[in-house]
Each structure stands twice: as C-alpha cells, then as structure tokens.
N, CA and C atoms of all chains as a GROMACS GRO file, in nm:
protein
  627
    1UNK      N    1   7.209  12.272  14.111
    1UNK     CA    2   7.344  12.291  14.163
    1UNK      C    3   7.408  12.157  14.198
    2UNK      N    4   7.326  12.067  14.248
    2UNK     CA    5   7.379  11.934  14.282
    2UNK      C    6   7.437  11.869  14.158
    3UNK      N    7   7.374  11.894  14.044
    3UNK     CA    8   7.422  11.837  13.918
    3UNK      C    9   7.560  11.890  13.881
    4UNK      N   10   7.580  12.020  13.900
    4UNK     CA   11   7.708  12.081  13.869
    4UNK      C   12   7.816  12.024  13.959
    5UNK      N   13   7.783  12.009  14.086
    5UNK     CA   14   7.881  11.955  14.180
    5UNK      C   15   7.923  11.814  14.140
    6UNK      N   16   7.827  11.733  14.100
    6UNK     CA   17   7.865  11.597  14.061
    6UNK      C   18   7.938  11.596  13.927
    7UNK      N   19   7.903  11.689  13.839
    7UNK     CA   20   7.977  11.701  13.712
    7UNK      C   21   8.124  11.734  13.740
    8UNK      N   22   8.148  11.835  13.826
    8UNK     CA   23   8.285  11.875  13.859
    8UNK      C   24   8.358  11.760  13.928
    9UNK      N   25   8.290  11.701  14.024
    9UNK     CA   26   8.346  11.589  14.099
    9UNK      C   27   8.394  11.479  14.004
   10UNK      N   28   8.309  11.447  13.909
   10UNK     CA   29   8.341  11.342  13.814
   10UNK      C   30   8.461  11.381  13.726
   11UNK      N   31   8.464  11.507  13.681
   11UNK     CA   32   8.575  11.552  13.595
   11UNK      C   33   8.708  11.545  13.670
   12UNK      N   34   8.712  11.596  13.793
   12UNK     CA   35   8.841  11.603  13.863
   12UNK      C   36   8.888  11.465  13.909
   13UNK      N   37   8.792  11.374  13.922
   13UNK     CA   38   8.831  11.240  13.968
   13UNK      C   39   8.860  11.143  13.853
   14UNK      N   40   8.809  11.174  13.734
   14UNK     CA   41   8.832  11.081  13.623
   14UNK      C   42   8.940  11.130  13.526
   15UNK      N   43   8.998  11.249  13.552
   15UNK     CA   44   9.109  11.298  13.470
   15UNK      C   45   9.226  11.333  13.562
   16UNK      N   46   9.346  11.296  13.522
   16UNK     CA   47   9.463  11.322  13.606
   16UNK      C   48   9.482  11.472  13.630
   17UNK      N   49   9.472  11.548  13.522
   17UNK     CA   50   9.492  11.693  13.534
   17UNK      C   51   9.374  11.764  13.467
   18UNK      N   52   9.308  11.850  13.543
   18UNK     CA   53   9.196  11.926  13.489
   18UNK      C   54   9.222  12.074  13.516
   19UNK      N   55   9.204  12.154  13.411
   19UNK     CA   56   9.216  12.298  13.427
   19UNK      C   57   9.082  12.363  13.394
   20UNK      N   58   9.020  12.421  13.498
   20UNK     CA   59   8.899  12.500  13.476
   20UNK      C   60   8.948  12.639  13.436
   21UNK      N   61   8.905  12.682  13.318
   21UNK     CA   62   8.965  12.803  13.261
   21UNK      C   63   8.864  12.882  13.181
   22UNK      N   64   8.907  13.003  13.143
   22UNK     CA   65   8.825  13.085  13.054
   22UNK      C   66   8.879  13.067  12.914
   23UNK      N   67   8.794  13.016  12.826
   23UNK     CA   68   8.837  12.981  12.692
   23UNK      C   69   8.884  12.838  12.690
   24UNK      N   70   8.952  12.803  12.582
   24UNK     CA   71   8.999  12.666  12.563
   24UNK      C   72   9.152  12.666  12.562
   25UNK      N   73   9.215  12.549  12.582
   25UNK     CA   74   9.363  12.546  12.576
   25UNK      C   75   9.416  12.606  12.446
   26UNK      N   76   9.348  12.585  12.335
   26UNK     CA   77   9.394  12.642  12.208
   26UNK      C   78   9.365  12.791  12.196
   27UNK      N   79   9.263  12.836  12.268
   27UNK     CA   80   9.224  12.976  12.256
   27UNK      C   81   9.178  13.030  12.391
   28UNK      N   82   9.276  13.050  12.481
   28UNK     CA   83   9.241  13.103  12.614
   28UNK      C   84   9.184  13.244  12.600
   29UNK      N   85   9.084  13.274  12.680
   29UNK     CA   86   9.024  13.407  12.671
   29UNK      C   87   9.055  13.492  12.794
   30UNK      N   88   9.163  13.457  12.862
   30UNK     CA   89   9.204  13.532  12.980
   30UNK      C   90   9.354  13.506  12.997
   31UNK      N   91   9.429  13.613  13.026
   31UNK     CA   92   9.574  13.600  13.037
   31UNK      C   93   9.619  13.502  13.145
   32UNK      N   94   9.544  13.498  13.254
   32UNK     CA   95   9.582  13.410  13.364
   32UNK      C   96   9.562  13.263  13.325
   33UNK      N   97   9.449  13.236  13.260
   33UNK     CA   98   9.425  13.100  13.211
   33UNK      C   99   9.532  13.062  13.109
   34UNK      N  100   9.567  13.158  13.022
   34UNK     CA  101   9.666  13.134  12.919
   34UNK      C  102   9.802  13.098  12.978
   35UNK      N  103   9.839  13.163  13.088
   35UNK     CA  104   9.968  13.134  13.151
   35UNK      C  105   9.975  12.990  13.200
   36UNK      N  106   9.867  12.943  13.261
   36UNK     CA  107   9.867  12.806  13.314
   36UNK      C  108   9.871  12.705  13.198
   37UNK      N  109   9.799  12.734  13.091
   37UNK     CA  110   9.804  12.647  12.972
   37UNK      C  111   9.948  12.638  12.921
   38UNK      N  112  10.016  12.753  12.915
   38UNK     CA  113  10.155  12.755  12.867
   38UNK      C  114  10.246  12.669  12.953
   39UNK      N  115  10.229  12.679  13.084
   39UNK     CA  116  10.313  12.602  13.176
   39UNK      C  117  10.288  12.452  13.157
   40UNK      N  118  10.161  12.413  13.151
   40UNK     CA  119  10.129  12.271  13.136
   40UNK      C  120  10.179  12.219  13.001
   41UNK      N  121  10.167  12.302  12.898
   41UNK     CA  122  10.213  12.260  12.766
   41UNK      C  123  10.364  12.246  12.765
   42UNK      N  124  10.433  12.339  12.830
   42UNK     CA  125  10.578  12.334  12.838
   42UNK      C  126  10.624  12.206  12.908
   43UNK      N  127  10.549  12.166  13.011
   43UNK     CA  128  10.585  12.044  13.085
   43UNK      C  129  10.546  11.918  13.009
   44UNK      N  130  10.471  11.937  12.901
   44UNK     CA  131  10.435  11.823  12.817
   44UNK      C  132  10.339  11.726  12.883
   45UNK      N  133  10.258  11.774  12.975
   45UNK     CA  134  10.163  11.684  13.041
   45UNK      C  135  10.025  11.699  12.977
   46UNK      N  136   9.958  11.585  12.956
   46UNK     CA  137   9.822  11.594  12.901
   46UNK      C  138   9.728  11.650  13.008
   47UNK      N  139   9.638  11.735  12.966
   47UNK     CA  140   9.540  11.786  13.063
   47UNK      C  141   9.408  11.814  12.993
   48UNK      N  142   9.303  11.812  13.073
   48UNK     CA  143   9.172  11.844  13.017
   48UNK      C  144   9.138  11.988  13.055
   49UNK      N  145   9.115  12.071  12.956
   49UNK     CA  146   9.073  12.209  12.981
   49UNK      C  147   8.922  12.217  12.974
   50UNK      N  148   8.862  12.277  13.075
   50UNK     CA  149   8.717  12.293  13.076
   50UNK      C  150   8.685  12.442  13.075
   51UNK      N  151   8.614  12.484  12.972
   51UNK     CA  152   8.584  12.625  12.951
   51UNK      C  153   8.461  12.665  13.032
   52UNK      N  154   8.483  12.742  13.138
   52UNK     CA  155   8.369  12.779  13.224
   52UNK      C  156   8.282  12.886  13.160
   53UNK      N  157   8.333  12.951  13.056
   53UNK     CA  158   8.253  13.056  12.993
   53UNK      C  159   8.134  12.997  12.916
   54UNK      N  160   8.139  12.867  12.893
   54UNK     CA  161   8.028  12.805  12.819
   54UNK      C  162   7.907  12.781  12.907
   55UNK      N  163   7.926  12.794  13.038
   55UNK     CA  164   7.816  12.758  13.128
   55UNK      C  165   7.824  12.839  13.258
   56UNK      N  166   7.734  12.938  13.272
   56UNK     CA  167   7.737  13.024  13.392
   56UNK      C  168   7.725  12.944  13.522
   57UNK      N  169   7.650  12.836  13.515
   57UNK     CA  170   7.631  12.755  13.634
   57UNK      C  171   7.764  12.690  13.675
   58UNK      N  172   7.840  12.649  13.576
   58UNK     CA  173   7.971  12.589  13.602
   58UNK      C  174   8.069  12.695  13.652
   59UNK      N  175   8.060  12.814  13.593
   59UNK     CA  176   8.150  12.923  13.631
   59UNK      C  177   8.134  12.956  13.779
   60UNK      N  178   8.011  12.958  13.828
   60UNK     CA  179   7.986  12.981  13.971
   60UNK      C  180   8.013  12.855  14.052
   61UNK      N  181   7.973  12.742  13.993
   61UNK     CA  182   7.982  12.615  14.066
   61UNK      C  183   8.125  12.578  14.103
   62UNK      N  184   8.219  12.606  14.012
   62UNK     CA  185   8.357  12.567  14.041
   62UNK      C  186   8.413  12.653  14.154
   63UNK      N  187   8.367  12.778  14.163
   63UNK     CA  188   8.414  12.866  14.271
   63UNK      C  189   8.366  12.814  14.406
   64UNK      N  190   8.243  12.766  14.408
   64UNK     CA  191   8.188  12.710  14.531
   64UNK      C  192   8.256  12.576  14.563
   65UNK      N  193   8.272  12.494  14.462
   65UNK     CA  194   8.330  12.360  14.480
   65UNK      C  195   8.469  12.370  14.543
   66UNK      N  196   8.550  12.464  14.493
   66UNK     CA  197   8.688  12.477  14.541
   66UNK      C  198   8.699  12.575  14.658
   67UNK      N  199   8.591  12.648  14.685
   67UNK     CA  200   8.596  12.759  14.780
   67UNK      C  201   8.711  12.854  14.741
   68UNK      N  202   8.708  12.893  14.615
   68UNK     CA  203   8.815  12.976  14.556
   68UNK      C  204   8.748  13.071  14.458
   69UNK      N  205   8.765  13.202  14.474
   69UNK     CA  206   8.679  13.295  14.400
   69UNK      C  207   8.723  13.331  14.259
   70UNK      N  208   8.839  13.281  14.215
   70UNK     CA  209   8.886  13.323  14.083
   70UNK      C  210   8.918  13.202  13.994
   71UNK      N  211   8.942  13.232  13.866
   71UNK     CA  212   8.981  13.132  13.766
   71UNK      C  213   9.112  13.179  13.704
   72UNK      N  214   9.194  13.091  13.654
   72UNK     CA  215   9.174  12.946  13.639
   72UNK      C  216   9.192  12.871  13.771
   73UNK      N  217   9.158  12.743  13.766
   73UNK     CA  218   9.179  12.654  13.880
   73UNK      C  219   9.233  12.521  13.830
   74UNK      N  220   9.344  12.479  13.888
   74UNK     CA  221   9.409  12.355  13.844
   74UNK      C  222   9.387  12.243  13.946
   75UNK      N  223   9.344  12.129  13.894
   75UNK     CA  224   9.329  12.008  13.976
   75UNK      C  225   9.424  11.900  13.926
   76UNK      N  226   9.493  11.835  14.019
   76UNK     CA  227   9.576  11.719  13.986
   76UNK      C  228   9.529  11.602  14.071
   77UNK      N  229   9.493  11.493  14.005
   77UNK     CA  230   9.445  11.372  14.074
   77UNK      C  231   9.335  11.405  14.176
   78UNK      N  232   9.243  11.487  14.135
   78UNK     CA  233   9.128  11.517  14.220
   78UNK      C  234   9.154  11.620  14.328
   79UNK      N  235   9.278  11.671  14.333
   79UNK     CA  236   9.314  11.764  14.440
   79UNK      C  237   9.338  11.903  14.383
   80UNK      N  238   9.280  12.003  14.449
   80UNK     CA  239   9.298  12.141  14.405
   80UNK      C  240   9.442  12.186  14.431
   81UNK      N  241   9.509  12.234  14.327
   81UNK     CA  242   9.648  12.280  14.340
   81UNK      C  243   9.653  12.430  14.363
   82UNK      N  244   9.575  12.505  14.283
   82UNK     CA  245   9.574  12.649  14.299
   82UNK      C  246   9.536  12.719  14.170
   83UNK      N  247   9.552  12.851  14.174
   83UNK     CA  248   9.525  12.933  14.057
   83UNK      C  249   9.656  12.972  13.990
   84UNK      N  250   9.649  13.077  13.910
   84UNK     CA  251   9.764  13.115  13.828
   84UNK      C  252   9.888  13.149  13.910
   85UNK      N  253   9.873  13.229  14.015
   85UNK     CA  254   9.990  13.269  14.096
   85UNK      C  255  10.060  13.148  14.154
   86UNK      N  256   9.982  13.059  14.214
   86UNK     CA  257  10.040  12.943  14.282
   86UNK      C  258  10.105  12.849  14.181
   87UNK      N  259  10.036  12.824  14.070
   87UNK     CA  260  10.092  12.734  13.967
   87UNK      C  261  10.223  12.792  13.913
   88UNK      N  262  10.225  12.922  13.888
   88UNK     CA  263  10.346  12.985  13.834
   88UNK      C  264  10.462  12.978  13.935
   89UNK      N  265  10.433  13.007  14.062
   89UNK     CA  266  10.538  13.000  14.165
   89UNK      C  267  10.592  12.859  14.180
   90UNK      N  268  10.498  12.762  14.181
   90UNK     CA  269  10.541  12.622  14.194
   90UNK      C  270  10.626  12.580  14.076
   91UNK      N  271  10.586  12.624  13.958
   91UNK     CA  272  10.661  12.590  13.836
   91UNK      C  273  10.801  12.649  13.843
   92UNK      N  274  10.811  12.776  13.883
   92UNK     CA  275  10.942  12.843  13.887
   92UNK      C  276  11.035  12.778  13.987
   93UNK      N  277  10.979  12.720  14.092
   93UNK     CA  278  11.063  12.658  14.195
   93UNK      C  279  11.072  12.506  14.178
   94UNK      N  280  11.031  12.458  14.060
   94UNK     CA  281  11.037  12.314  14.027
   94UNK      C  282  10.944  12.231  14.114
   95UNK      N  283  10.858  12.296  14.191
   95UNK     CA  284  10.771  12.221  14.281
   95UNK      C  285  10.653  12.159  14.206
   96UNK      N  286  10.611  12.226  14.100
   96UNK     CA  287  10.501  12.171  14.022
   96UNK      C  288  10.545  12.042  13.953
   97UNK      N  289  10.668  12.046  13.900
   97UNK     CA  290  10.723  11.928  13.834
   97UNK      C  291  10.729  11.812  13.934
   98UNK      N  292  10.776  11.842  14.057
   98UNK     CA  293  10.786  11.738  14.160
   98UNK      C  294  10.647  11.687  14.200
   99UNK      N  295  10.554  11.780  14.211
   99UNK     CA  296  10.417  11.745  14.250
   99UNK      C  297  10.355  11.650  14.147
  100UNK      N  298  10.377  11.680  14.019
  100UNK     CA  299  10.321  11.596  13.913
  100UNK      C  300  10.385  11.458  13.913
  101UNK      N  301  10.517  11.456  13.931
  101UNK     CA  302  10.588  11.328  13.932
  101UNK      C  303  10.540  11.242  14.049
  102UNK      N  304  10.524  11.305  14.164
  102UNK     CA  305  10.475  11.232  14.281
  102UNK      C  306  10.337  11.174  14.256
  103UNK      N  307  10.261  11.246  14.173
  103UNK     CA  308  10.126  11.198  14.140
  103UNK      C  309  10.131  11.092  14.031
  104UNK      N  310  10.252  11.057  13.987
  104UNK     CA  311  10.266  10.952  13.887
  104UNK      C  312  10.245  11.001  13.744
  105UNK      N  313  10.260  11.131  13.722
  105UNK     CA  314  10.240  11.187  13.588
  105UNK      C  315  10.377  11.221  13.529
  106UNK      N  316  10.404  11.166  13.411
  106UNK     CA  317  10.534  11.188  13.347
  106UNK      C  318  10.546  11.332  13.299
  107UNK      N  319  10.657  11.395  13.333
  107UNK     CA  320  10.682  11.532  13.292
  107UNK      C  321  10.795  11.530  13.191
  108UNK      N  322  10.783  11.614  13.090
  108UNK     CA  323  10.889  11.631  12.991
  108UNK      C  324  11.021  11.657  13.064
  109UNK      N  325  11.116  11.563  13.054
  109UNK     CA  326  11.237  11.570  13.138
  109UNK      C  327  11.320  11.694  13.111
  110UNK      N  328  11.320  11.741  12.989
  110UNK     CA  329  11.398  11.861  12.958
  110UNK      C  330  11.344  11.979  13.038
  111UNK      N  331  11.212  11.977  13.062
  111UNK     CA  332  11.150  12.087  13.135
  111UNK      C  333  11.164  12.069  13.285
  112UNK      N  334  11.186  11.945  13.328
  112UNK     CA  335  11.186  11.918  13.471
  112UNK      C  336  11.323  11.944  13.533
  113UNK      N  337  11.425  11.952  13.452
  113UNK     CA  338  11.560  11.970  13.510
  113UNK      C  339  11.592  12.116  13.531
  114UNK      N  340   7.461  17.437  15.188
  114UNK     CA  341   7.507  17.361  15.304
  114UNK      C  342   7.599  17.250  15.259
  115UNK      N  343   7.707  17.234  15.330
  115UNK     CA  344   7.803  17.131  15.292
  115UNK      C  345   7.744  16.993  15.315
  116UNK      N  346   7.769  16.903  15.223
  116UNK     CA  347   7.719  16.768  15.238
  116UNK      C  348   7.796  16.695  15.347
  117UNK      N  349   7.725  16.616  15.424
  117UNK     CA  350   7.790  16.539  15.529
  117UNK      C  351   7.823  16.398  15.483
  118UNK      N  352   7.789  16.370  15.356
  118UNK     CA  353   7.816  16.236  15.304
  118UNK      C  354   7.967  16.214  15.292
  119UNK      N  355   8.017  16.108  15.351
  119UNK     CA  356   8.162  16.084  15.337
  119UNK      C  357   8.194  16.047  15.193
  120UNK      N  358   8.317  16.072  15.149
  120UNK     CA  359   8.353  16.035  15.012
  120UNK      C  360   8.341  15.884  14.994
  121UNK      N  361   8.298  15.845  14.876
  121UNK     CA  362   8.284  15.702  14.849
  121UNK      C  363   8.420  15.635  14.861
  122UNK      N  364   8.424  15.521  14.928
  122UNK     CA  365   8.551  15.451  14.942
  122UNK      C  366   8.586  15.384  14.810
  123UNK      N  367   8.713  15.375  14.782
  123UNK     CA  368   8.755  15.300  14.664
  123UNK      C  369   8.776  15.156  14.704
  124UNK      N  370   8.772  15.068  14.604
  124UNK     CA  371   8.796  14.927  14.636
  124UNK      C  372   8.939  14.909  14.689
  125UNK      N  373   9.031  14.987  14.634
  125UNK     CA  374   9.170  14.978  14.680
  125UNK      C  375   9.177  15.007  14.830
  126UNK      N  376   9.109  15.111  14.875
  126UNK     CA  377   9.116  15.146  15.017
  126UNK      C  378   9.047  15.040  15.102
  127UNK      N  379   8.942  14.981  15.050
  127UNK     CA  380   8.873  14.875  15.127
  127UNK      C  381   8.959  14.749  15.135
  128UNK      N  382   9.028  14.718  15.024
  128UNK     CA  383   9.117  14.601  15.026
  128UNK      C  384   9.229  14.624  15.128
  129UNK      N  385   9.286  14.742  15.126
  129UNK     CA  386   9.394  14.773  15.221
  129UNK      C  387   9.344  14.760  15.364
  130UNK      N  388   9.227  14.818  15.390
  130UNK     CA  389   9.174  14.815  15.527
  130UNK      C  390   9.147  14.672  15.572
  131UNK      N  391   9.090  14.590  15.484
  131UNK     CA  392   9.056  14.452  15.522
  131UNK      C  393   9.182  14.370  15.548
  132UNK      N  394   9.284  14.389  15.464
  132UNK     CA  395   9.406  14.310  15.481
  132UNK      C  396   9.483  14.356  15.605
  133UNK      N  397   9.483  14.487  15.631
  133UNK     CA  398   9.548  14.538  15.752
  133UNK      C  399   9.480  14.480  15.876
  134UNK      N  400   9.347  14.478  15.874
  134UNK     CA  401   9.272  14.434  15.991
  134UNK      C  402   9.288  14.284  16.014
  135UNK      N  403   9.291  14.205  15.908
  135UNK     CA  404   9.285  14.060  15.926
  135UNK      C  405   9.422  13.993  15.928
  136UNK      N  406   9.523  14.055  15.865
  136UNK     CA  407   9.651  13.986  15.850
  136UNK      C  408   9.768  14.056  15.920
  137UNK      N  409   9.743  14.170  15.981
  137UNK     CA  410   9.849  14.246  16.050
  137UNK      C  411   9.981  14.244  15.971
  138UNK      N  412   9.978  14.288  15.846
  138UNK     CA  413  10.099  14.277  15.763
  138UNK      C  414  10.210  14.373  15.805
  139UNK      N  415  10.335  14.328  15.788
  139UNK     CA  416  10.449  14.419  15.809
  139UNK      C  417  10.479  14.493  15.679
  140UNK      N  418  10.428  14.440  15.569
  140UNK     CA  419  10.438  14.510  15.440
  140UNK      C  420  10.308  14.482  15.364
  141UNK      N  421  10.255  14.587  15.303
  141UNK     CA  422  10.132  14.570  15.224
  141UNK      C  423  10.136  14.663  15.105
  142UNK      N  424  10.112  14.607  14.988
  142UNK     CA  425  10.099  14.690  14.870
  142UNK      C  426   9.979  14.643  14.790
  143UNK      N  427   9.894  14.736  14.754
  143UNK     CA  428   9.774  14.703  14.676
  143UNK      C  429   9.777  14.787  14.550
  144UNK      N  430   9.778  14.721  14.437
  144UNK     CA  431   9.784  14.792  14.309
  144UNK      C  432   9.657  14.764  14.230
  145UNK      N  433   9.595  14.871  14.183
  145UNK     CA  434   9.478  14.856  14.096
  145UNK      C  435   9.528  14.837  13.954
  146UNK      N  436   9.515  14.715  13.906
  146UNK     CA  437   9.566  14.676  13.774
  146UNK      C  438   9.458  14.682  13.667
  147UNK      N  439   9.341  14.733  13.704
  147UNK     CA  440   9.224  14.721  13.616
  147UNK      C  441   9.250  14.776  13.476
  148UNK      N  442   9.319  14.890  13.472
  148UNK     CA  443   9.337  14.958  13.343
  148UNK      C  444   9.418  14.872  13.246
  149UNK      N  445   9.513  14.795  13.304
  149UNK     CA  446   9.597  14.709  13.221
  149UNK      C  447   9.515  14.596  13.157
  150UNK      N  448   9.399  14.571  13.214
  150UNK     CA  449   9.314  14.462  13.162
  150UNK      C  450   9.194  14.517  13.084
  151UNK      N  451   9.203  14.644  13.045
  151UNK     CA  452   9.094  14.706  12.969
  151UNK      C  453   9.055  14.617  12.852
  152UNK      N  454   8.926  14.590  12.843
  152UNK     CA  455   8.877  14.511  12.730
  152UNK      C  456   8.885  14.361  12.751
  153UNK      N  457   8.960  14.318  12.854
  153UNK     CA  458   8.967  14.173  12.880
  153UNK      C  459   8.839  14.127  12.948
  154UNK      N  460   8.826  13.994  12.960
  154UNK     CA  461   8.710  13.938  13.028
  154UNK      C  462   8.704  13.988  13.170
  155UNK      N  463   8.585  14.026  13.215
  155UNK     CA  464   8.569  14.067  13.354
  155UNK      C  465   8.593  14.216  13.375
  156UNK      N  466   8.663  14.279  13.279
  156UNK     CA  467   8.687  14.423  13.293
  156UNK      C  468   8.556  14.494  13.262
  157UNK      N  469   8.537  14.608  13.326
  157UNK     CA  470   8.420  14.688  13.291
  157UNK      C  471   8.452  14.834  13.310
  158UNK      N  472   8.375  14.918  13.246
  158UNK     CA  473   8.396  15.063  13.254
  158UNK      C  474   8.394  15.104  13.401
  159UNK      N  475   8.488  15.187  13.441
  159UNK     CA  476   8.494  15.227  13.581
  159UNK      C  477   8.601  15.150  13.657
  160UNK      N  478   8.643  15.038  13.600
  160UNK     CA  479   8.754  14.964  13.658
  160UNK      C  480   8.720  14.896  13.790
  161UNK      N  481   8.820  14.896  13.881
  161UNK     CA  482   8.806  14.832  14.012
  161UNK      C  483   8.773  14.684  14.001
  162UNK      N  484   8.834  14.618  13.903
  162UNK     CA  485   8.806  14.475  13.881
  162UNK      C  486   8.931  14.388  13.901
  163UNK      N  487   9.049  14.442  13.867
  163UNK     CA  488   9.172  14.362  13.869
  163UNK      C  489   9.274  14.426  13.965
  164UNK      N  490   9.320  14.347  14.062
  164UNK     CA  491   9.415  14.400  14.160
  164UNK      C  492   9.531  14.304  14.178
  165UNK      N  493   9.643  14.361  14.222
  165UNK     CA  494   9.758  14.280  14.262
  165UNK      C  495   9.795  14.321  14.403
  166UNK      N  496   9.808  14.225  14.493
  166UNK     CA  497   9.845  14.257  14.630
  166UNK      C  498   9.973  14.184  14.669
  167UNK      N  499  10.054  14.252  14.747
  167UNK     CA  500  10.173  14.193  14.807
  167UNK      C  501  10.157  14.205  14.957
  168UNK      N  502  10.161  14.093  15.026
  168UNK     CA  503  10.142  14.094  15.170
  168UNK      C  504  10.258  14.020  15.236
  169UNK      N  505  10.321  14.082  15.333
  169UNK     CA  506  10.418  14.012  15.417
  169UNK      C  507  10.360  14.011  15.558
  170UNK      N  508  10.341  13.891  15.613
  170UNK     CA  509  10.281  13.881  15.746
  170UNK      C  510  10.333  13.757  15.817
  171UNK      N  511  10.354  13.769  15.946
  171UNK     CA  512  10.398  13.655  16.026
  171UNK      C  513  10.291  13.547  16.030
  172UNK      N  514  10.167  13.586  16.002
  172UNK     CA  515  10.056  13.489  16.000
  172UNK      C  516  10.083  13.377  15.899
  173UNK      N  517  10.160  13.407  15.794
  173UNK     CA  518  10.183  13.309  15.687
  173UNK      C  519  10.289  13.204  15.722
  174UNK      N  520  10.364  13.227  15.828
  174UNK     CA  521  10.474  13.136  15.861
  174UNK      C  522  10.425  12.992  15.875
  175UNK      N  523  10.494  12.901  15.806
  175UNK     CA  524  10.460  12.759  15.816
  175UNK      C  525  10.335  12.719  15.740
  176UNK      N  526  10.277  12.814  15.665
  176UNK     CA  527  10.154  12.781  15.591
  176UNK      C  528  10.185  12.759  15.443
  177UNK      N  529  10.108  12.671  15.380
  177UNK     CA  530  10.126  12.643  15.237
  177UNK      C  531  10.081  12.763  15.154
  178UNK      N  532  10.120  12.761  15.026
  178UNK     CA  533  10.077  12.868  14.936
  178UNK      C  534   9.925  12.877  14.930
  179UNK      N  535   9.864  12.757  14.923
  179UNK     CA  536   9.718  12.753  14.913
  179UNK      C  537   9.655  12.815  15.037
  180UNK      N  538   9.707  12.777  15.155
  180UNK     CA  539   9.651  12.829  15.281
  180UNK      C  540   9.670  12.980  15.290
  181UNK      N  541   9.786  13.028  15.246
  181UNK     CA  542   9.813  13.172  15.251
  181UNK      C  543   9.716  13.248  15.162
  182UNK      N  544   9.700  13.196  15.040
  182UNK     CA  545   9.614  13.269  14.948
  182UNK      C  546   9.467  13.262  14.991
  183UNK      N  547   9.431  13.151  15.055
  183UNK     CA  548   9.294  13.141  15.107
  183UNK      C  549   9.270  13.246  15.215
  184UNK      N  550   9.373  13.274  15.298
  184UNK     CA  551   9.360  13.376  15.402
  184UNK      C  552   9.337  13.513  15.338
  185UNK      N  553   9.416  13.542  15.233
  185UNK     CA  554   9.403  13.672  15.167
  185UNK      C  555   9.265  13.684  15.101
  186UNK      N  556   9.226  13.581  15.027
  186UNK     CA  557   9.098  13.588  14.957
  186UNK      C  558   8.981  13.589  15.055
  187UNK      N  559   8.997  13.515  15.165
  187UNK     CA  560   8.891  13.511  15.266
  187UNK      C  561   8.867  13.649  15.326
  188UNK      N  562   8.976  13.725  15.345
  188UNK     CA  563   8.964  13.859  15.402
  188UNK      C  564   8.892  13.952  15.306
  189UNK      N  565   8.890  13.916  15.178
  189UNK     CA  566   8.832  14.004  15.076
  189UNK      C  567   8.701  13.951  15.018
  190UNK      N  568   8.636  13.862  15.092
  190UNK     CA  569   8.515  13.799  15.040
  190UNK      C  570   8.411  13.903  14.997
  191UNK      N  571   8.394  14.007  15.079
  191UNK     CA  572   8.293  14.109  15.046
  191UNK      C  573   8.324  14.175  14.912
  192UNK      N  574   8.453  14.190  14.881
  192UNK     CA  575   8.492  14.253  14.755
  192UNK      C  576   8.465  14.159  14.637
  193UNK      N  577   8.497  14.031  14.655
  193UNK     CA  578   8.466  13.935  14.547
  193UNK      C  579   8.316  13.929  14.522
  194UNK      N  580   8.239  13.940  14.631
  194UNK     CA  581   8.094  13.936  14.616
  194UNK      C  582   8.039  14.061  14.548
  195UNK      N  583   8.120  14.166  14.543
  195UNK     CA  584   8.070  14.292  14.487
  195UNK      C  585   8.149  14.336  14.363
  196UNK      N  586   8.203  14.238  14.288
  196UNK     CA  587   8.257  14.272  14.157
  196UNK      C  588   8.408  14.266  14.141
  197UNK      N  589   8.481  14.237  14.250
  197UNK     CA  590   8.624  14.214  14.232
  197UNK      C  591   8.640  14.088  14.147
  198UNK      N  592   8.717  14.099  14.040
  198UNK     CA  593   8.717  13.992  13.940
  198UNK      C  594   8.846  13.911  13.943
  199UNK      N  595   8.958  13.979  13.958
  199UNK     CA  596   9.086  13.908  13.953
  199UNK      C  597   9.181  13.965  14.058
  200UNK      N  598   9.252  13.875  14.125
  200UNK     CA  599   9.343  13.917  14.230
  200UNK      C  600   9.471  13.837  14.217
  201UNK      N  601   9.580  13.909  14.192
  201UNK     CA  602   9.710  13.844  14.191
  201UNK      C  603   9.769  13.859  14.330
  202UNK      N  604   9.815  13.747  14.389
  202UNK     CA  605   9.855  13.749  14.529
  202UNK      C  606  10.000  13.706  14.546
  203UNK      N  607  10.076  13.787  14.617
  203UNK     CA  608  10.206  13.743  14.668
  203UNK      C  609  10.194  13.748  14.820
  204UNK      N  610  10.207  13.633  14.884
  204UNK     CA  611  10.189  13.624  15.030
  204UNK      C  612  10.312  13.560  15.091
  205UNK      N  613  10.390  13.638  15.165
  205UNK     CA  614  10.514  13.587  15.222
  205UNK      C  615  10.522  13.612  15.371
  206UNK      N  616  10.597  13.526  15.438
  206UNK     CA  617  10.628  13.549  15.578
  206UNK      C  618  10.753  13.637  15.584
  207UNK      N  619  10.774  13.709  15.694
  207UNK     CA  620  10.894  13.795  15.703
  207UNK      C  621  11.020  13.712  15.681
  208UNK      N  622  11.113  13.766  15.606
  208UNK     CA  623  11.240  13.697  15.583
  208UNK      C  624  11.240  13.605  15.462
  209UNK      N  625  11.127  13.583  15.400
  209UNK     CA  626  11.121  13.494  15.282
  209UNK      C  627  11.156  13.572  15.154
   0.00000   0.00000   0.00000
C-alpha cells in the first residue's frame, strides 16, 4: 500500500492536471469519468488520465489517498479538486477556468469567456 | 405464526435516515438511479448501486463544494463500505 501511495503522490505532484478515472481519456468506461474528460478537452488543457480499472490496488488506493469514495477524481497542481459533480458545477460557473488560470495553466480562451 | 423479522431496509431508506440524522436538511431528495446505469461499471443485478441526492441544509453555509460533499459522503460511509458505487450530490445552503 505504501507503494501505491507514493505512486499516486508522484503522479499528482509531477503532472499539472491528473484525472483518476475509469477507462482512458479516449475510451472512458464510465459516464461520470467521460463527463470530466469532455470538460477538460473542451477547455483545451493537457491532462494525464490514469485508468484505475487496470489496477485494483490503485482503485482502492486513490479512494484512501483522497479520502473520497468515488471516481473520477481530478487533481490540479497536486491538489484534489473534486469528482464529477464538483468539476461540472465549477465549469458551469466559470470557476474551473479561473482555478486553472490561477494555477498557471492556459485555458482555451474561447472556452473561458 | 407471523414472523417478527422487520422488513429489510432499502439503501434508499438508509441514505435518507443517515442524511436526516447528520445534516438536519430542510430539503432532502434521494433518487435510486441504479436502473439508469444498468450494465455500466459498478452496476449489479438487484441495483442499489447508483444514487442521486439533493440536500439543502444550513450546515453547508460558508462551506466549499468539497467540504459539503465530504459531509454528505461521510454520513454515508457505511453505505459506501457495503456496495454503494456512485453518488451524485447537490448540496446547497438555504437560499442558494
């Protein structure tokens, strides 16, 4: 378990945006994961998608790491942002765009206005 | 002889009871969405896997989205530990 924790720790700290999800960005295997992929793609921000279905230890480990019982889970600059509901609400209220900009991540301007 | 065994509680009723007890909501709606996710990941025969809750509570005032959702999920830990798979949450303070 310690290995999984350090794996997650390393991923969220070495990538600006990490999405722990079911399936891959190209082929999400869960509607909630798919929604977050769509939002990030619309904003034109690069992100690393990590498929938890490939590793049961990771699937459990990320829930413990974030103290959050569901997937997907979005991290920006090492900080947990939320799951599908929160990401969607933030996006609709332009707060996600602002959050990303504050983190120094360029957002597709057409999508940010 | 009539059985004295109480009827098995549904997950919906347990979710309602837990949220009422922990969040004193002025509005609460719990919808079992499991059927809509038939065949998706995490779904299983018998359902009781996917829910959507709407909670309005003064407890949420001044709290971030993350903090609000953590309160809701924290109240339902026993359900997550026993097969609750997905929970869509709307958590608002009165007047929002």
